[in-house]
C-alpha positions as CSV (number, residue, x, y, z in Angstrom):
1,M,-63.1,9.1,25.9
2,A,-60.9,7.4,28.4
3,E,-58.1,5.1,27.3
4,T,-58.5,1.5,28.4
5,P,-55.5,-0.7,29.4
6,D,-56.1,-2.8,26.3
7,N,-55.8,0.3,24.0
8,H,-52.5,1.2,25.7
9,F,-51.2,-2.3,25.2
10,D,-52.2,-2.3,21.6
11,R,-50.4,1.0,20.9
12,A,-47.2,-0.2,22.7
13,E,-47.3,-3.4,20.8
14,A,-47.8,-1.6,17.5
15,L,-44.9,0.8,18.3
16,E,-42.7,-2.2,19.1
17,I,-43.6,-3.9,15.9
18,S,-43.0,-0.7,14.0
19,V,-39.5,-0.3,15.6
20,A,-38.7,-4.0,14.9
21,S,-39.8,-3.6,11.3
22,R,-37.7,-0.4,10.8
23,L,-34.7,-2.3,12.3
24,D,-35.3,-5.3,10.0
25,D,-35.5,-3.0,7.0
26,W,-32.3,-1.2,8.0
27,F,-30.5,-4.6,8.6
28,V,-31.6,-6.0,5.2
29,A,-30.8,-2.7,3.3
30,E,-27.6,-1.7,5.0
31,V,-25.9,-4.7,6.7
32,L,-26.6,-7.8,4.5
33,P,-25.1,-6.2,1.3
34,L,-21.8,-6.0,3.2
35,E,-21.5,-9.8,3.5
36,T,-18.9,-10.3,0.8
37,S,-16.7,-7.6,2.2
38,L,-17.3,-8.8,5.7
39,R,-16.3,-12.4,4.8
40,K,-13.1,-11.1,3.1
41,F,-12.3,-9.0,6.3
42,L,-12.9,-12.0,8.5
43,R,-10.6,-14.2,6.4
44,R,-7.8,-11.8,6.9
45,G,-8.2,-12.0,10.6
46,W,-9.0,-15.6,11.1
47,R,-7.0,-18.6,9.7
48,N,-9.6,-21.3,9.9
49,E,-11.9,-21.0,6.9
50,A,-14.5,-23.3,8.5
51,D,-15.1,-20.7,11.2
52,I,-15.8,-17.8,8.9
53,R,-19.5,-18.6,8.6
54,D,-19.9,-18.7,12.4
55,L,-17.9,-15.5,12.8
56,C,-20.2,-13.8,10.3
57,Q,-23.3,-14.9,12.2
58,D,-21.8,-13.7,15.5
59,V,-21.2,-10.3,13.9
60,Y,-24.7,-10.2,12.6
61,V,-26.2,-11.0,16.0
62,A,-24.0,-8.4,17.7
63,V,-24.8,-5.7,15.1
64,Y,-28.6,-6.5,15.3
65,E,-28.6,-6.4,19.1
66,A,-26.7,-3.2,19.3
67,A,-28.8,-1.6,16.5
68,A,-32.0,-2.5,18.5
69,R,-30.9,0.0,21.1
70,E,-29.8,2.7,18.5
71,I,-29.3,2.3,14.7
72,P,-25.8,3.6,13.9
73,T,-25.4,6.4,11.3
74,S,-22.7,4.5,9.4
75,A,-23.6,0.8,9.0
76,R,-20.3,-0.1,7.2
77,A,-18.1,1.4,9.9
78,F,-20.2,-0.1,12.7
79,V,-20.2,-3.6,11.1
80,F,-16.5,-3.7,10.6
81,T,-15.8,-2.4,14.2
82,V,-18.1,-5.2,15.5
83,A,-16.3,-7.7,13.3
84,R,-12.9,-6.7,14.6
85,N,-14.1,-7.0,18.2
86,V,-15.7,-10.4,17.5
87,V,-12.4,-11.7,16.0
88,A,-10.5,-10.3,19.0
89,D,-12.8,-12.0,21.4
90,R,-12.4,-15.3,19.6
91,V,-8.7,-15.0,19.7
92,R,-8.7,-14.3,23.4
93,R,-11.0,-17.2,24.1
94,A,-8.8,-19.5,21.9
95,Q,-5.7,-18.7,23.9
96,I,-7.4,-19.5,27.2
97,V,-7.2,-23.2,28.2
98,P,-9.5,-24.1,31.0
99,I,-7.7,-25.7,33.9
100,E,-10.0,-28.7,33.8
101,A,-8.8,-29.5,30.3
102,V,-5.2,-29.5,31.4
103,A,-6.1,-31.7,34.4
104,D,-8.0,-34.1,32.1
105,L,-5.0,-34.5,29.8
106,E,-2.7,-35.3,32.7
107,A,-5.2,-37.9,34.0
108,L,-5.3,-39.5,30.6
109,G,-1.5,-39.7,30.6
110,V,-1.2,-37.7,27.4
111,T,2.5,-36.9,26.9
112,V,3.9,-33.6,25.7
113,D,5.4,-33.7,22.2
114,E,9.0,-34.0,23.4
115,P,11.3,-35.8,21.0
116,G,12.3,-39.3,22.1
117,P,15.9,-40.4,22.3
118,E,15.9,-41.8,18.8
119,R,14.6,-38.5,17.3
120,T,17.2,-36.6,19.3
121,A,20.0,-38.9,18.1
122,I,18.8,-38.6,14.4
123,A,18.6,-34.9,14.7
124,R,22.1,-34.6,16.1
125,Q,23.4,-36.9,13.4
126,D,21.7,-34.8,10.7
127,L,23.1,-31.6,12.2
128,R,26.7,-33.1,12.1
129,K,26.1,-34.1,8.5
130,L,25.0,-30.6,7.6
131,Q,28.0,-29.0,9.4
132,A,30.4,-31.3,7.5
133,A,28.7,-30.5,4.2
134,L,28.9,-26.8,4.9
135,E,32.6,-27.1,5.7
136,R,33.1,-28.7,2.2
137,L,31.7,-25.6,0.5
138,P,33.9,-22.8,-0.7
139,Q,34.1,-20.1,2.0
140,R,32.1,-17.4,0.1
141,W,29.3,-19.9,-0.8
142,R,29.2,-21.1,2.9
143,E,29.0,-17.5,4.2
144,V,26.1,-16.7,1.9
145,V,24.2,-19.9,2.6
146,V,24.6,-19.5,6.4
147,M,23.6,-15.8,6.3
148,R,20.5,-16.5,4.2
149,K,19.3,-19.9,5.4
150,V,20.5,-20.0,9.0
151,Q,20.6,-16.4,10.1
152,G,17.6,-15.4,7.9
153,L,19.2,-12.3,6.4
154,S,17.7,-10.8,3.2
155,L,19.7,-10.5,0.1
156,P,20.2,-6.7,0.5
157,E,21.5,-7.3,4.1
158,I,24.0,-9.9,2.8
159,V,25.1,-7.5,0.0
160,T,25.7,-4.8,2.7
161,R,27.6,-7.2,5.0
162,L,29.8,-8.8,2.3
163,G,30.2,-5.7,0.0
164,I,29.5,-7.7,-3.2
165,A,26.8,-7.3,-5.8
166,E,23.3,-8.8,-5.3
167,R,23.6,-10.8,-8.4
168,T,26.8,-12.4,-7.0
169,V,25.1,-13.1,-3.7
170,S,22.3,-14.8,-5.6
171,Q,24.8,-16.9,-7.6
172,H,26.7,-17.9,-4.5
173,L,23.4,-18.9,-2.8
174,T,22.2,-20.9,-5.7
175,S,25.6,-22.6,-6.2
176,G,25.9,-23.3,-2.4
177,I,22.5,-24.9,-2.1
178,A,23.1,-27.0,-5.2
179,A,26.4,-28.1,-3.9
180,L,24.8,-29.0,-0.5
181,A,22.2,-31.1,-2.3
182,N,24.9,-32.9,-4.3
183,I,26.9,-33.5,-1.2
184,F,23.9,-35.0,0.6
185,H,22.8,-37.0,-2.4
186,D,26.3,-38.5,-2.9
187,D,27.0,-38.9,0.9
188,P,28.6,-42.3,1.3
189,T,27.2,-42.7,4.8
190,D,23.7,-42.9,3.2
191,Q,24.6,-45.5,0.6
192,G,23.2,-48.3,2.8
193,D,19.8,-46.6,2.9
194,K,19.6,-46.4,-0.9
195,S,18.8,-49.8,-2.2
């Protein structure tokens, strides 16, 4: 009995449906149960919570399309590899600003966030006040506060540099910051503002 073109089409269609059904079954059984872990993973790599759902869907689409070619042996490893790549692609795209967007901003006259003269003057005045307040502190308190709050050193680093106990460093830091707060609170140049 000779095979007709209609019989060949029916077999190909049946095979395609069978493969799609097997892919769907694999996806439901192996990929969808990973959703909670996938969302946690995506949250660690992406700051904006509102985008997590979209990222998850992008991962699902990429996994499904790739699995249509060949179902991976380890669904978990594959899903998280795809997720890492999706996040990396999003980060790369987020860092690229189309030249048209920049041109549009210039045409609109949008200014860059540069401080105006008033903000600059206020910042300089605040900096002078802080310098004067720091100079009023005892030397050791000043050293510890500057090392910790200005230079960003850790307590162990300060201990090493000054050769004093960590508890003493903590006490100096607490006392120095409290003294600075008192100096700023009692600053006579601010009395006109407190009414």
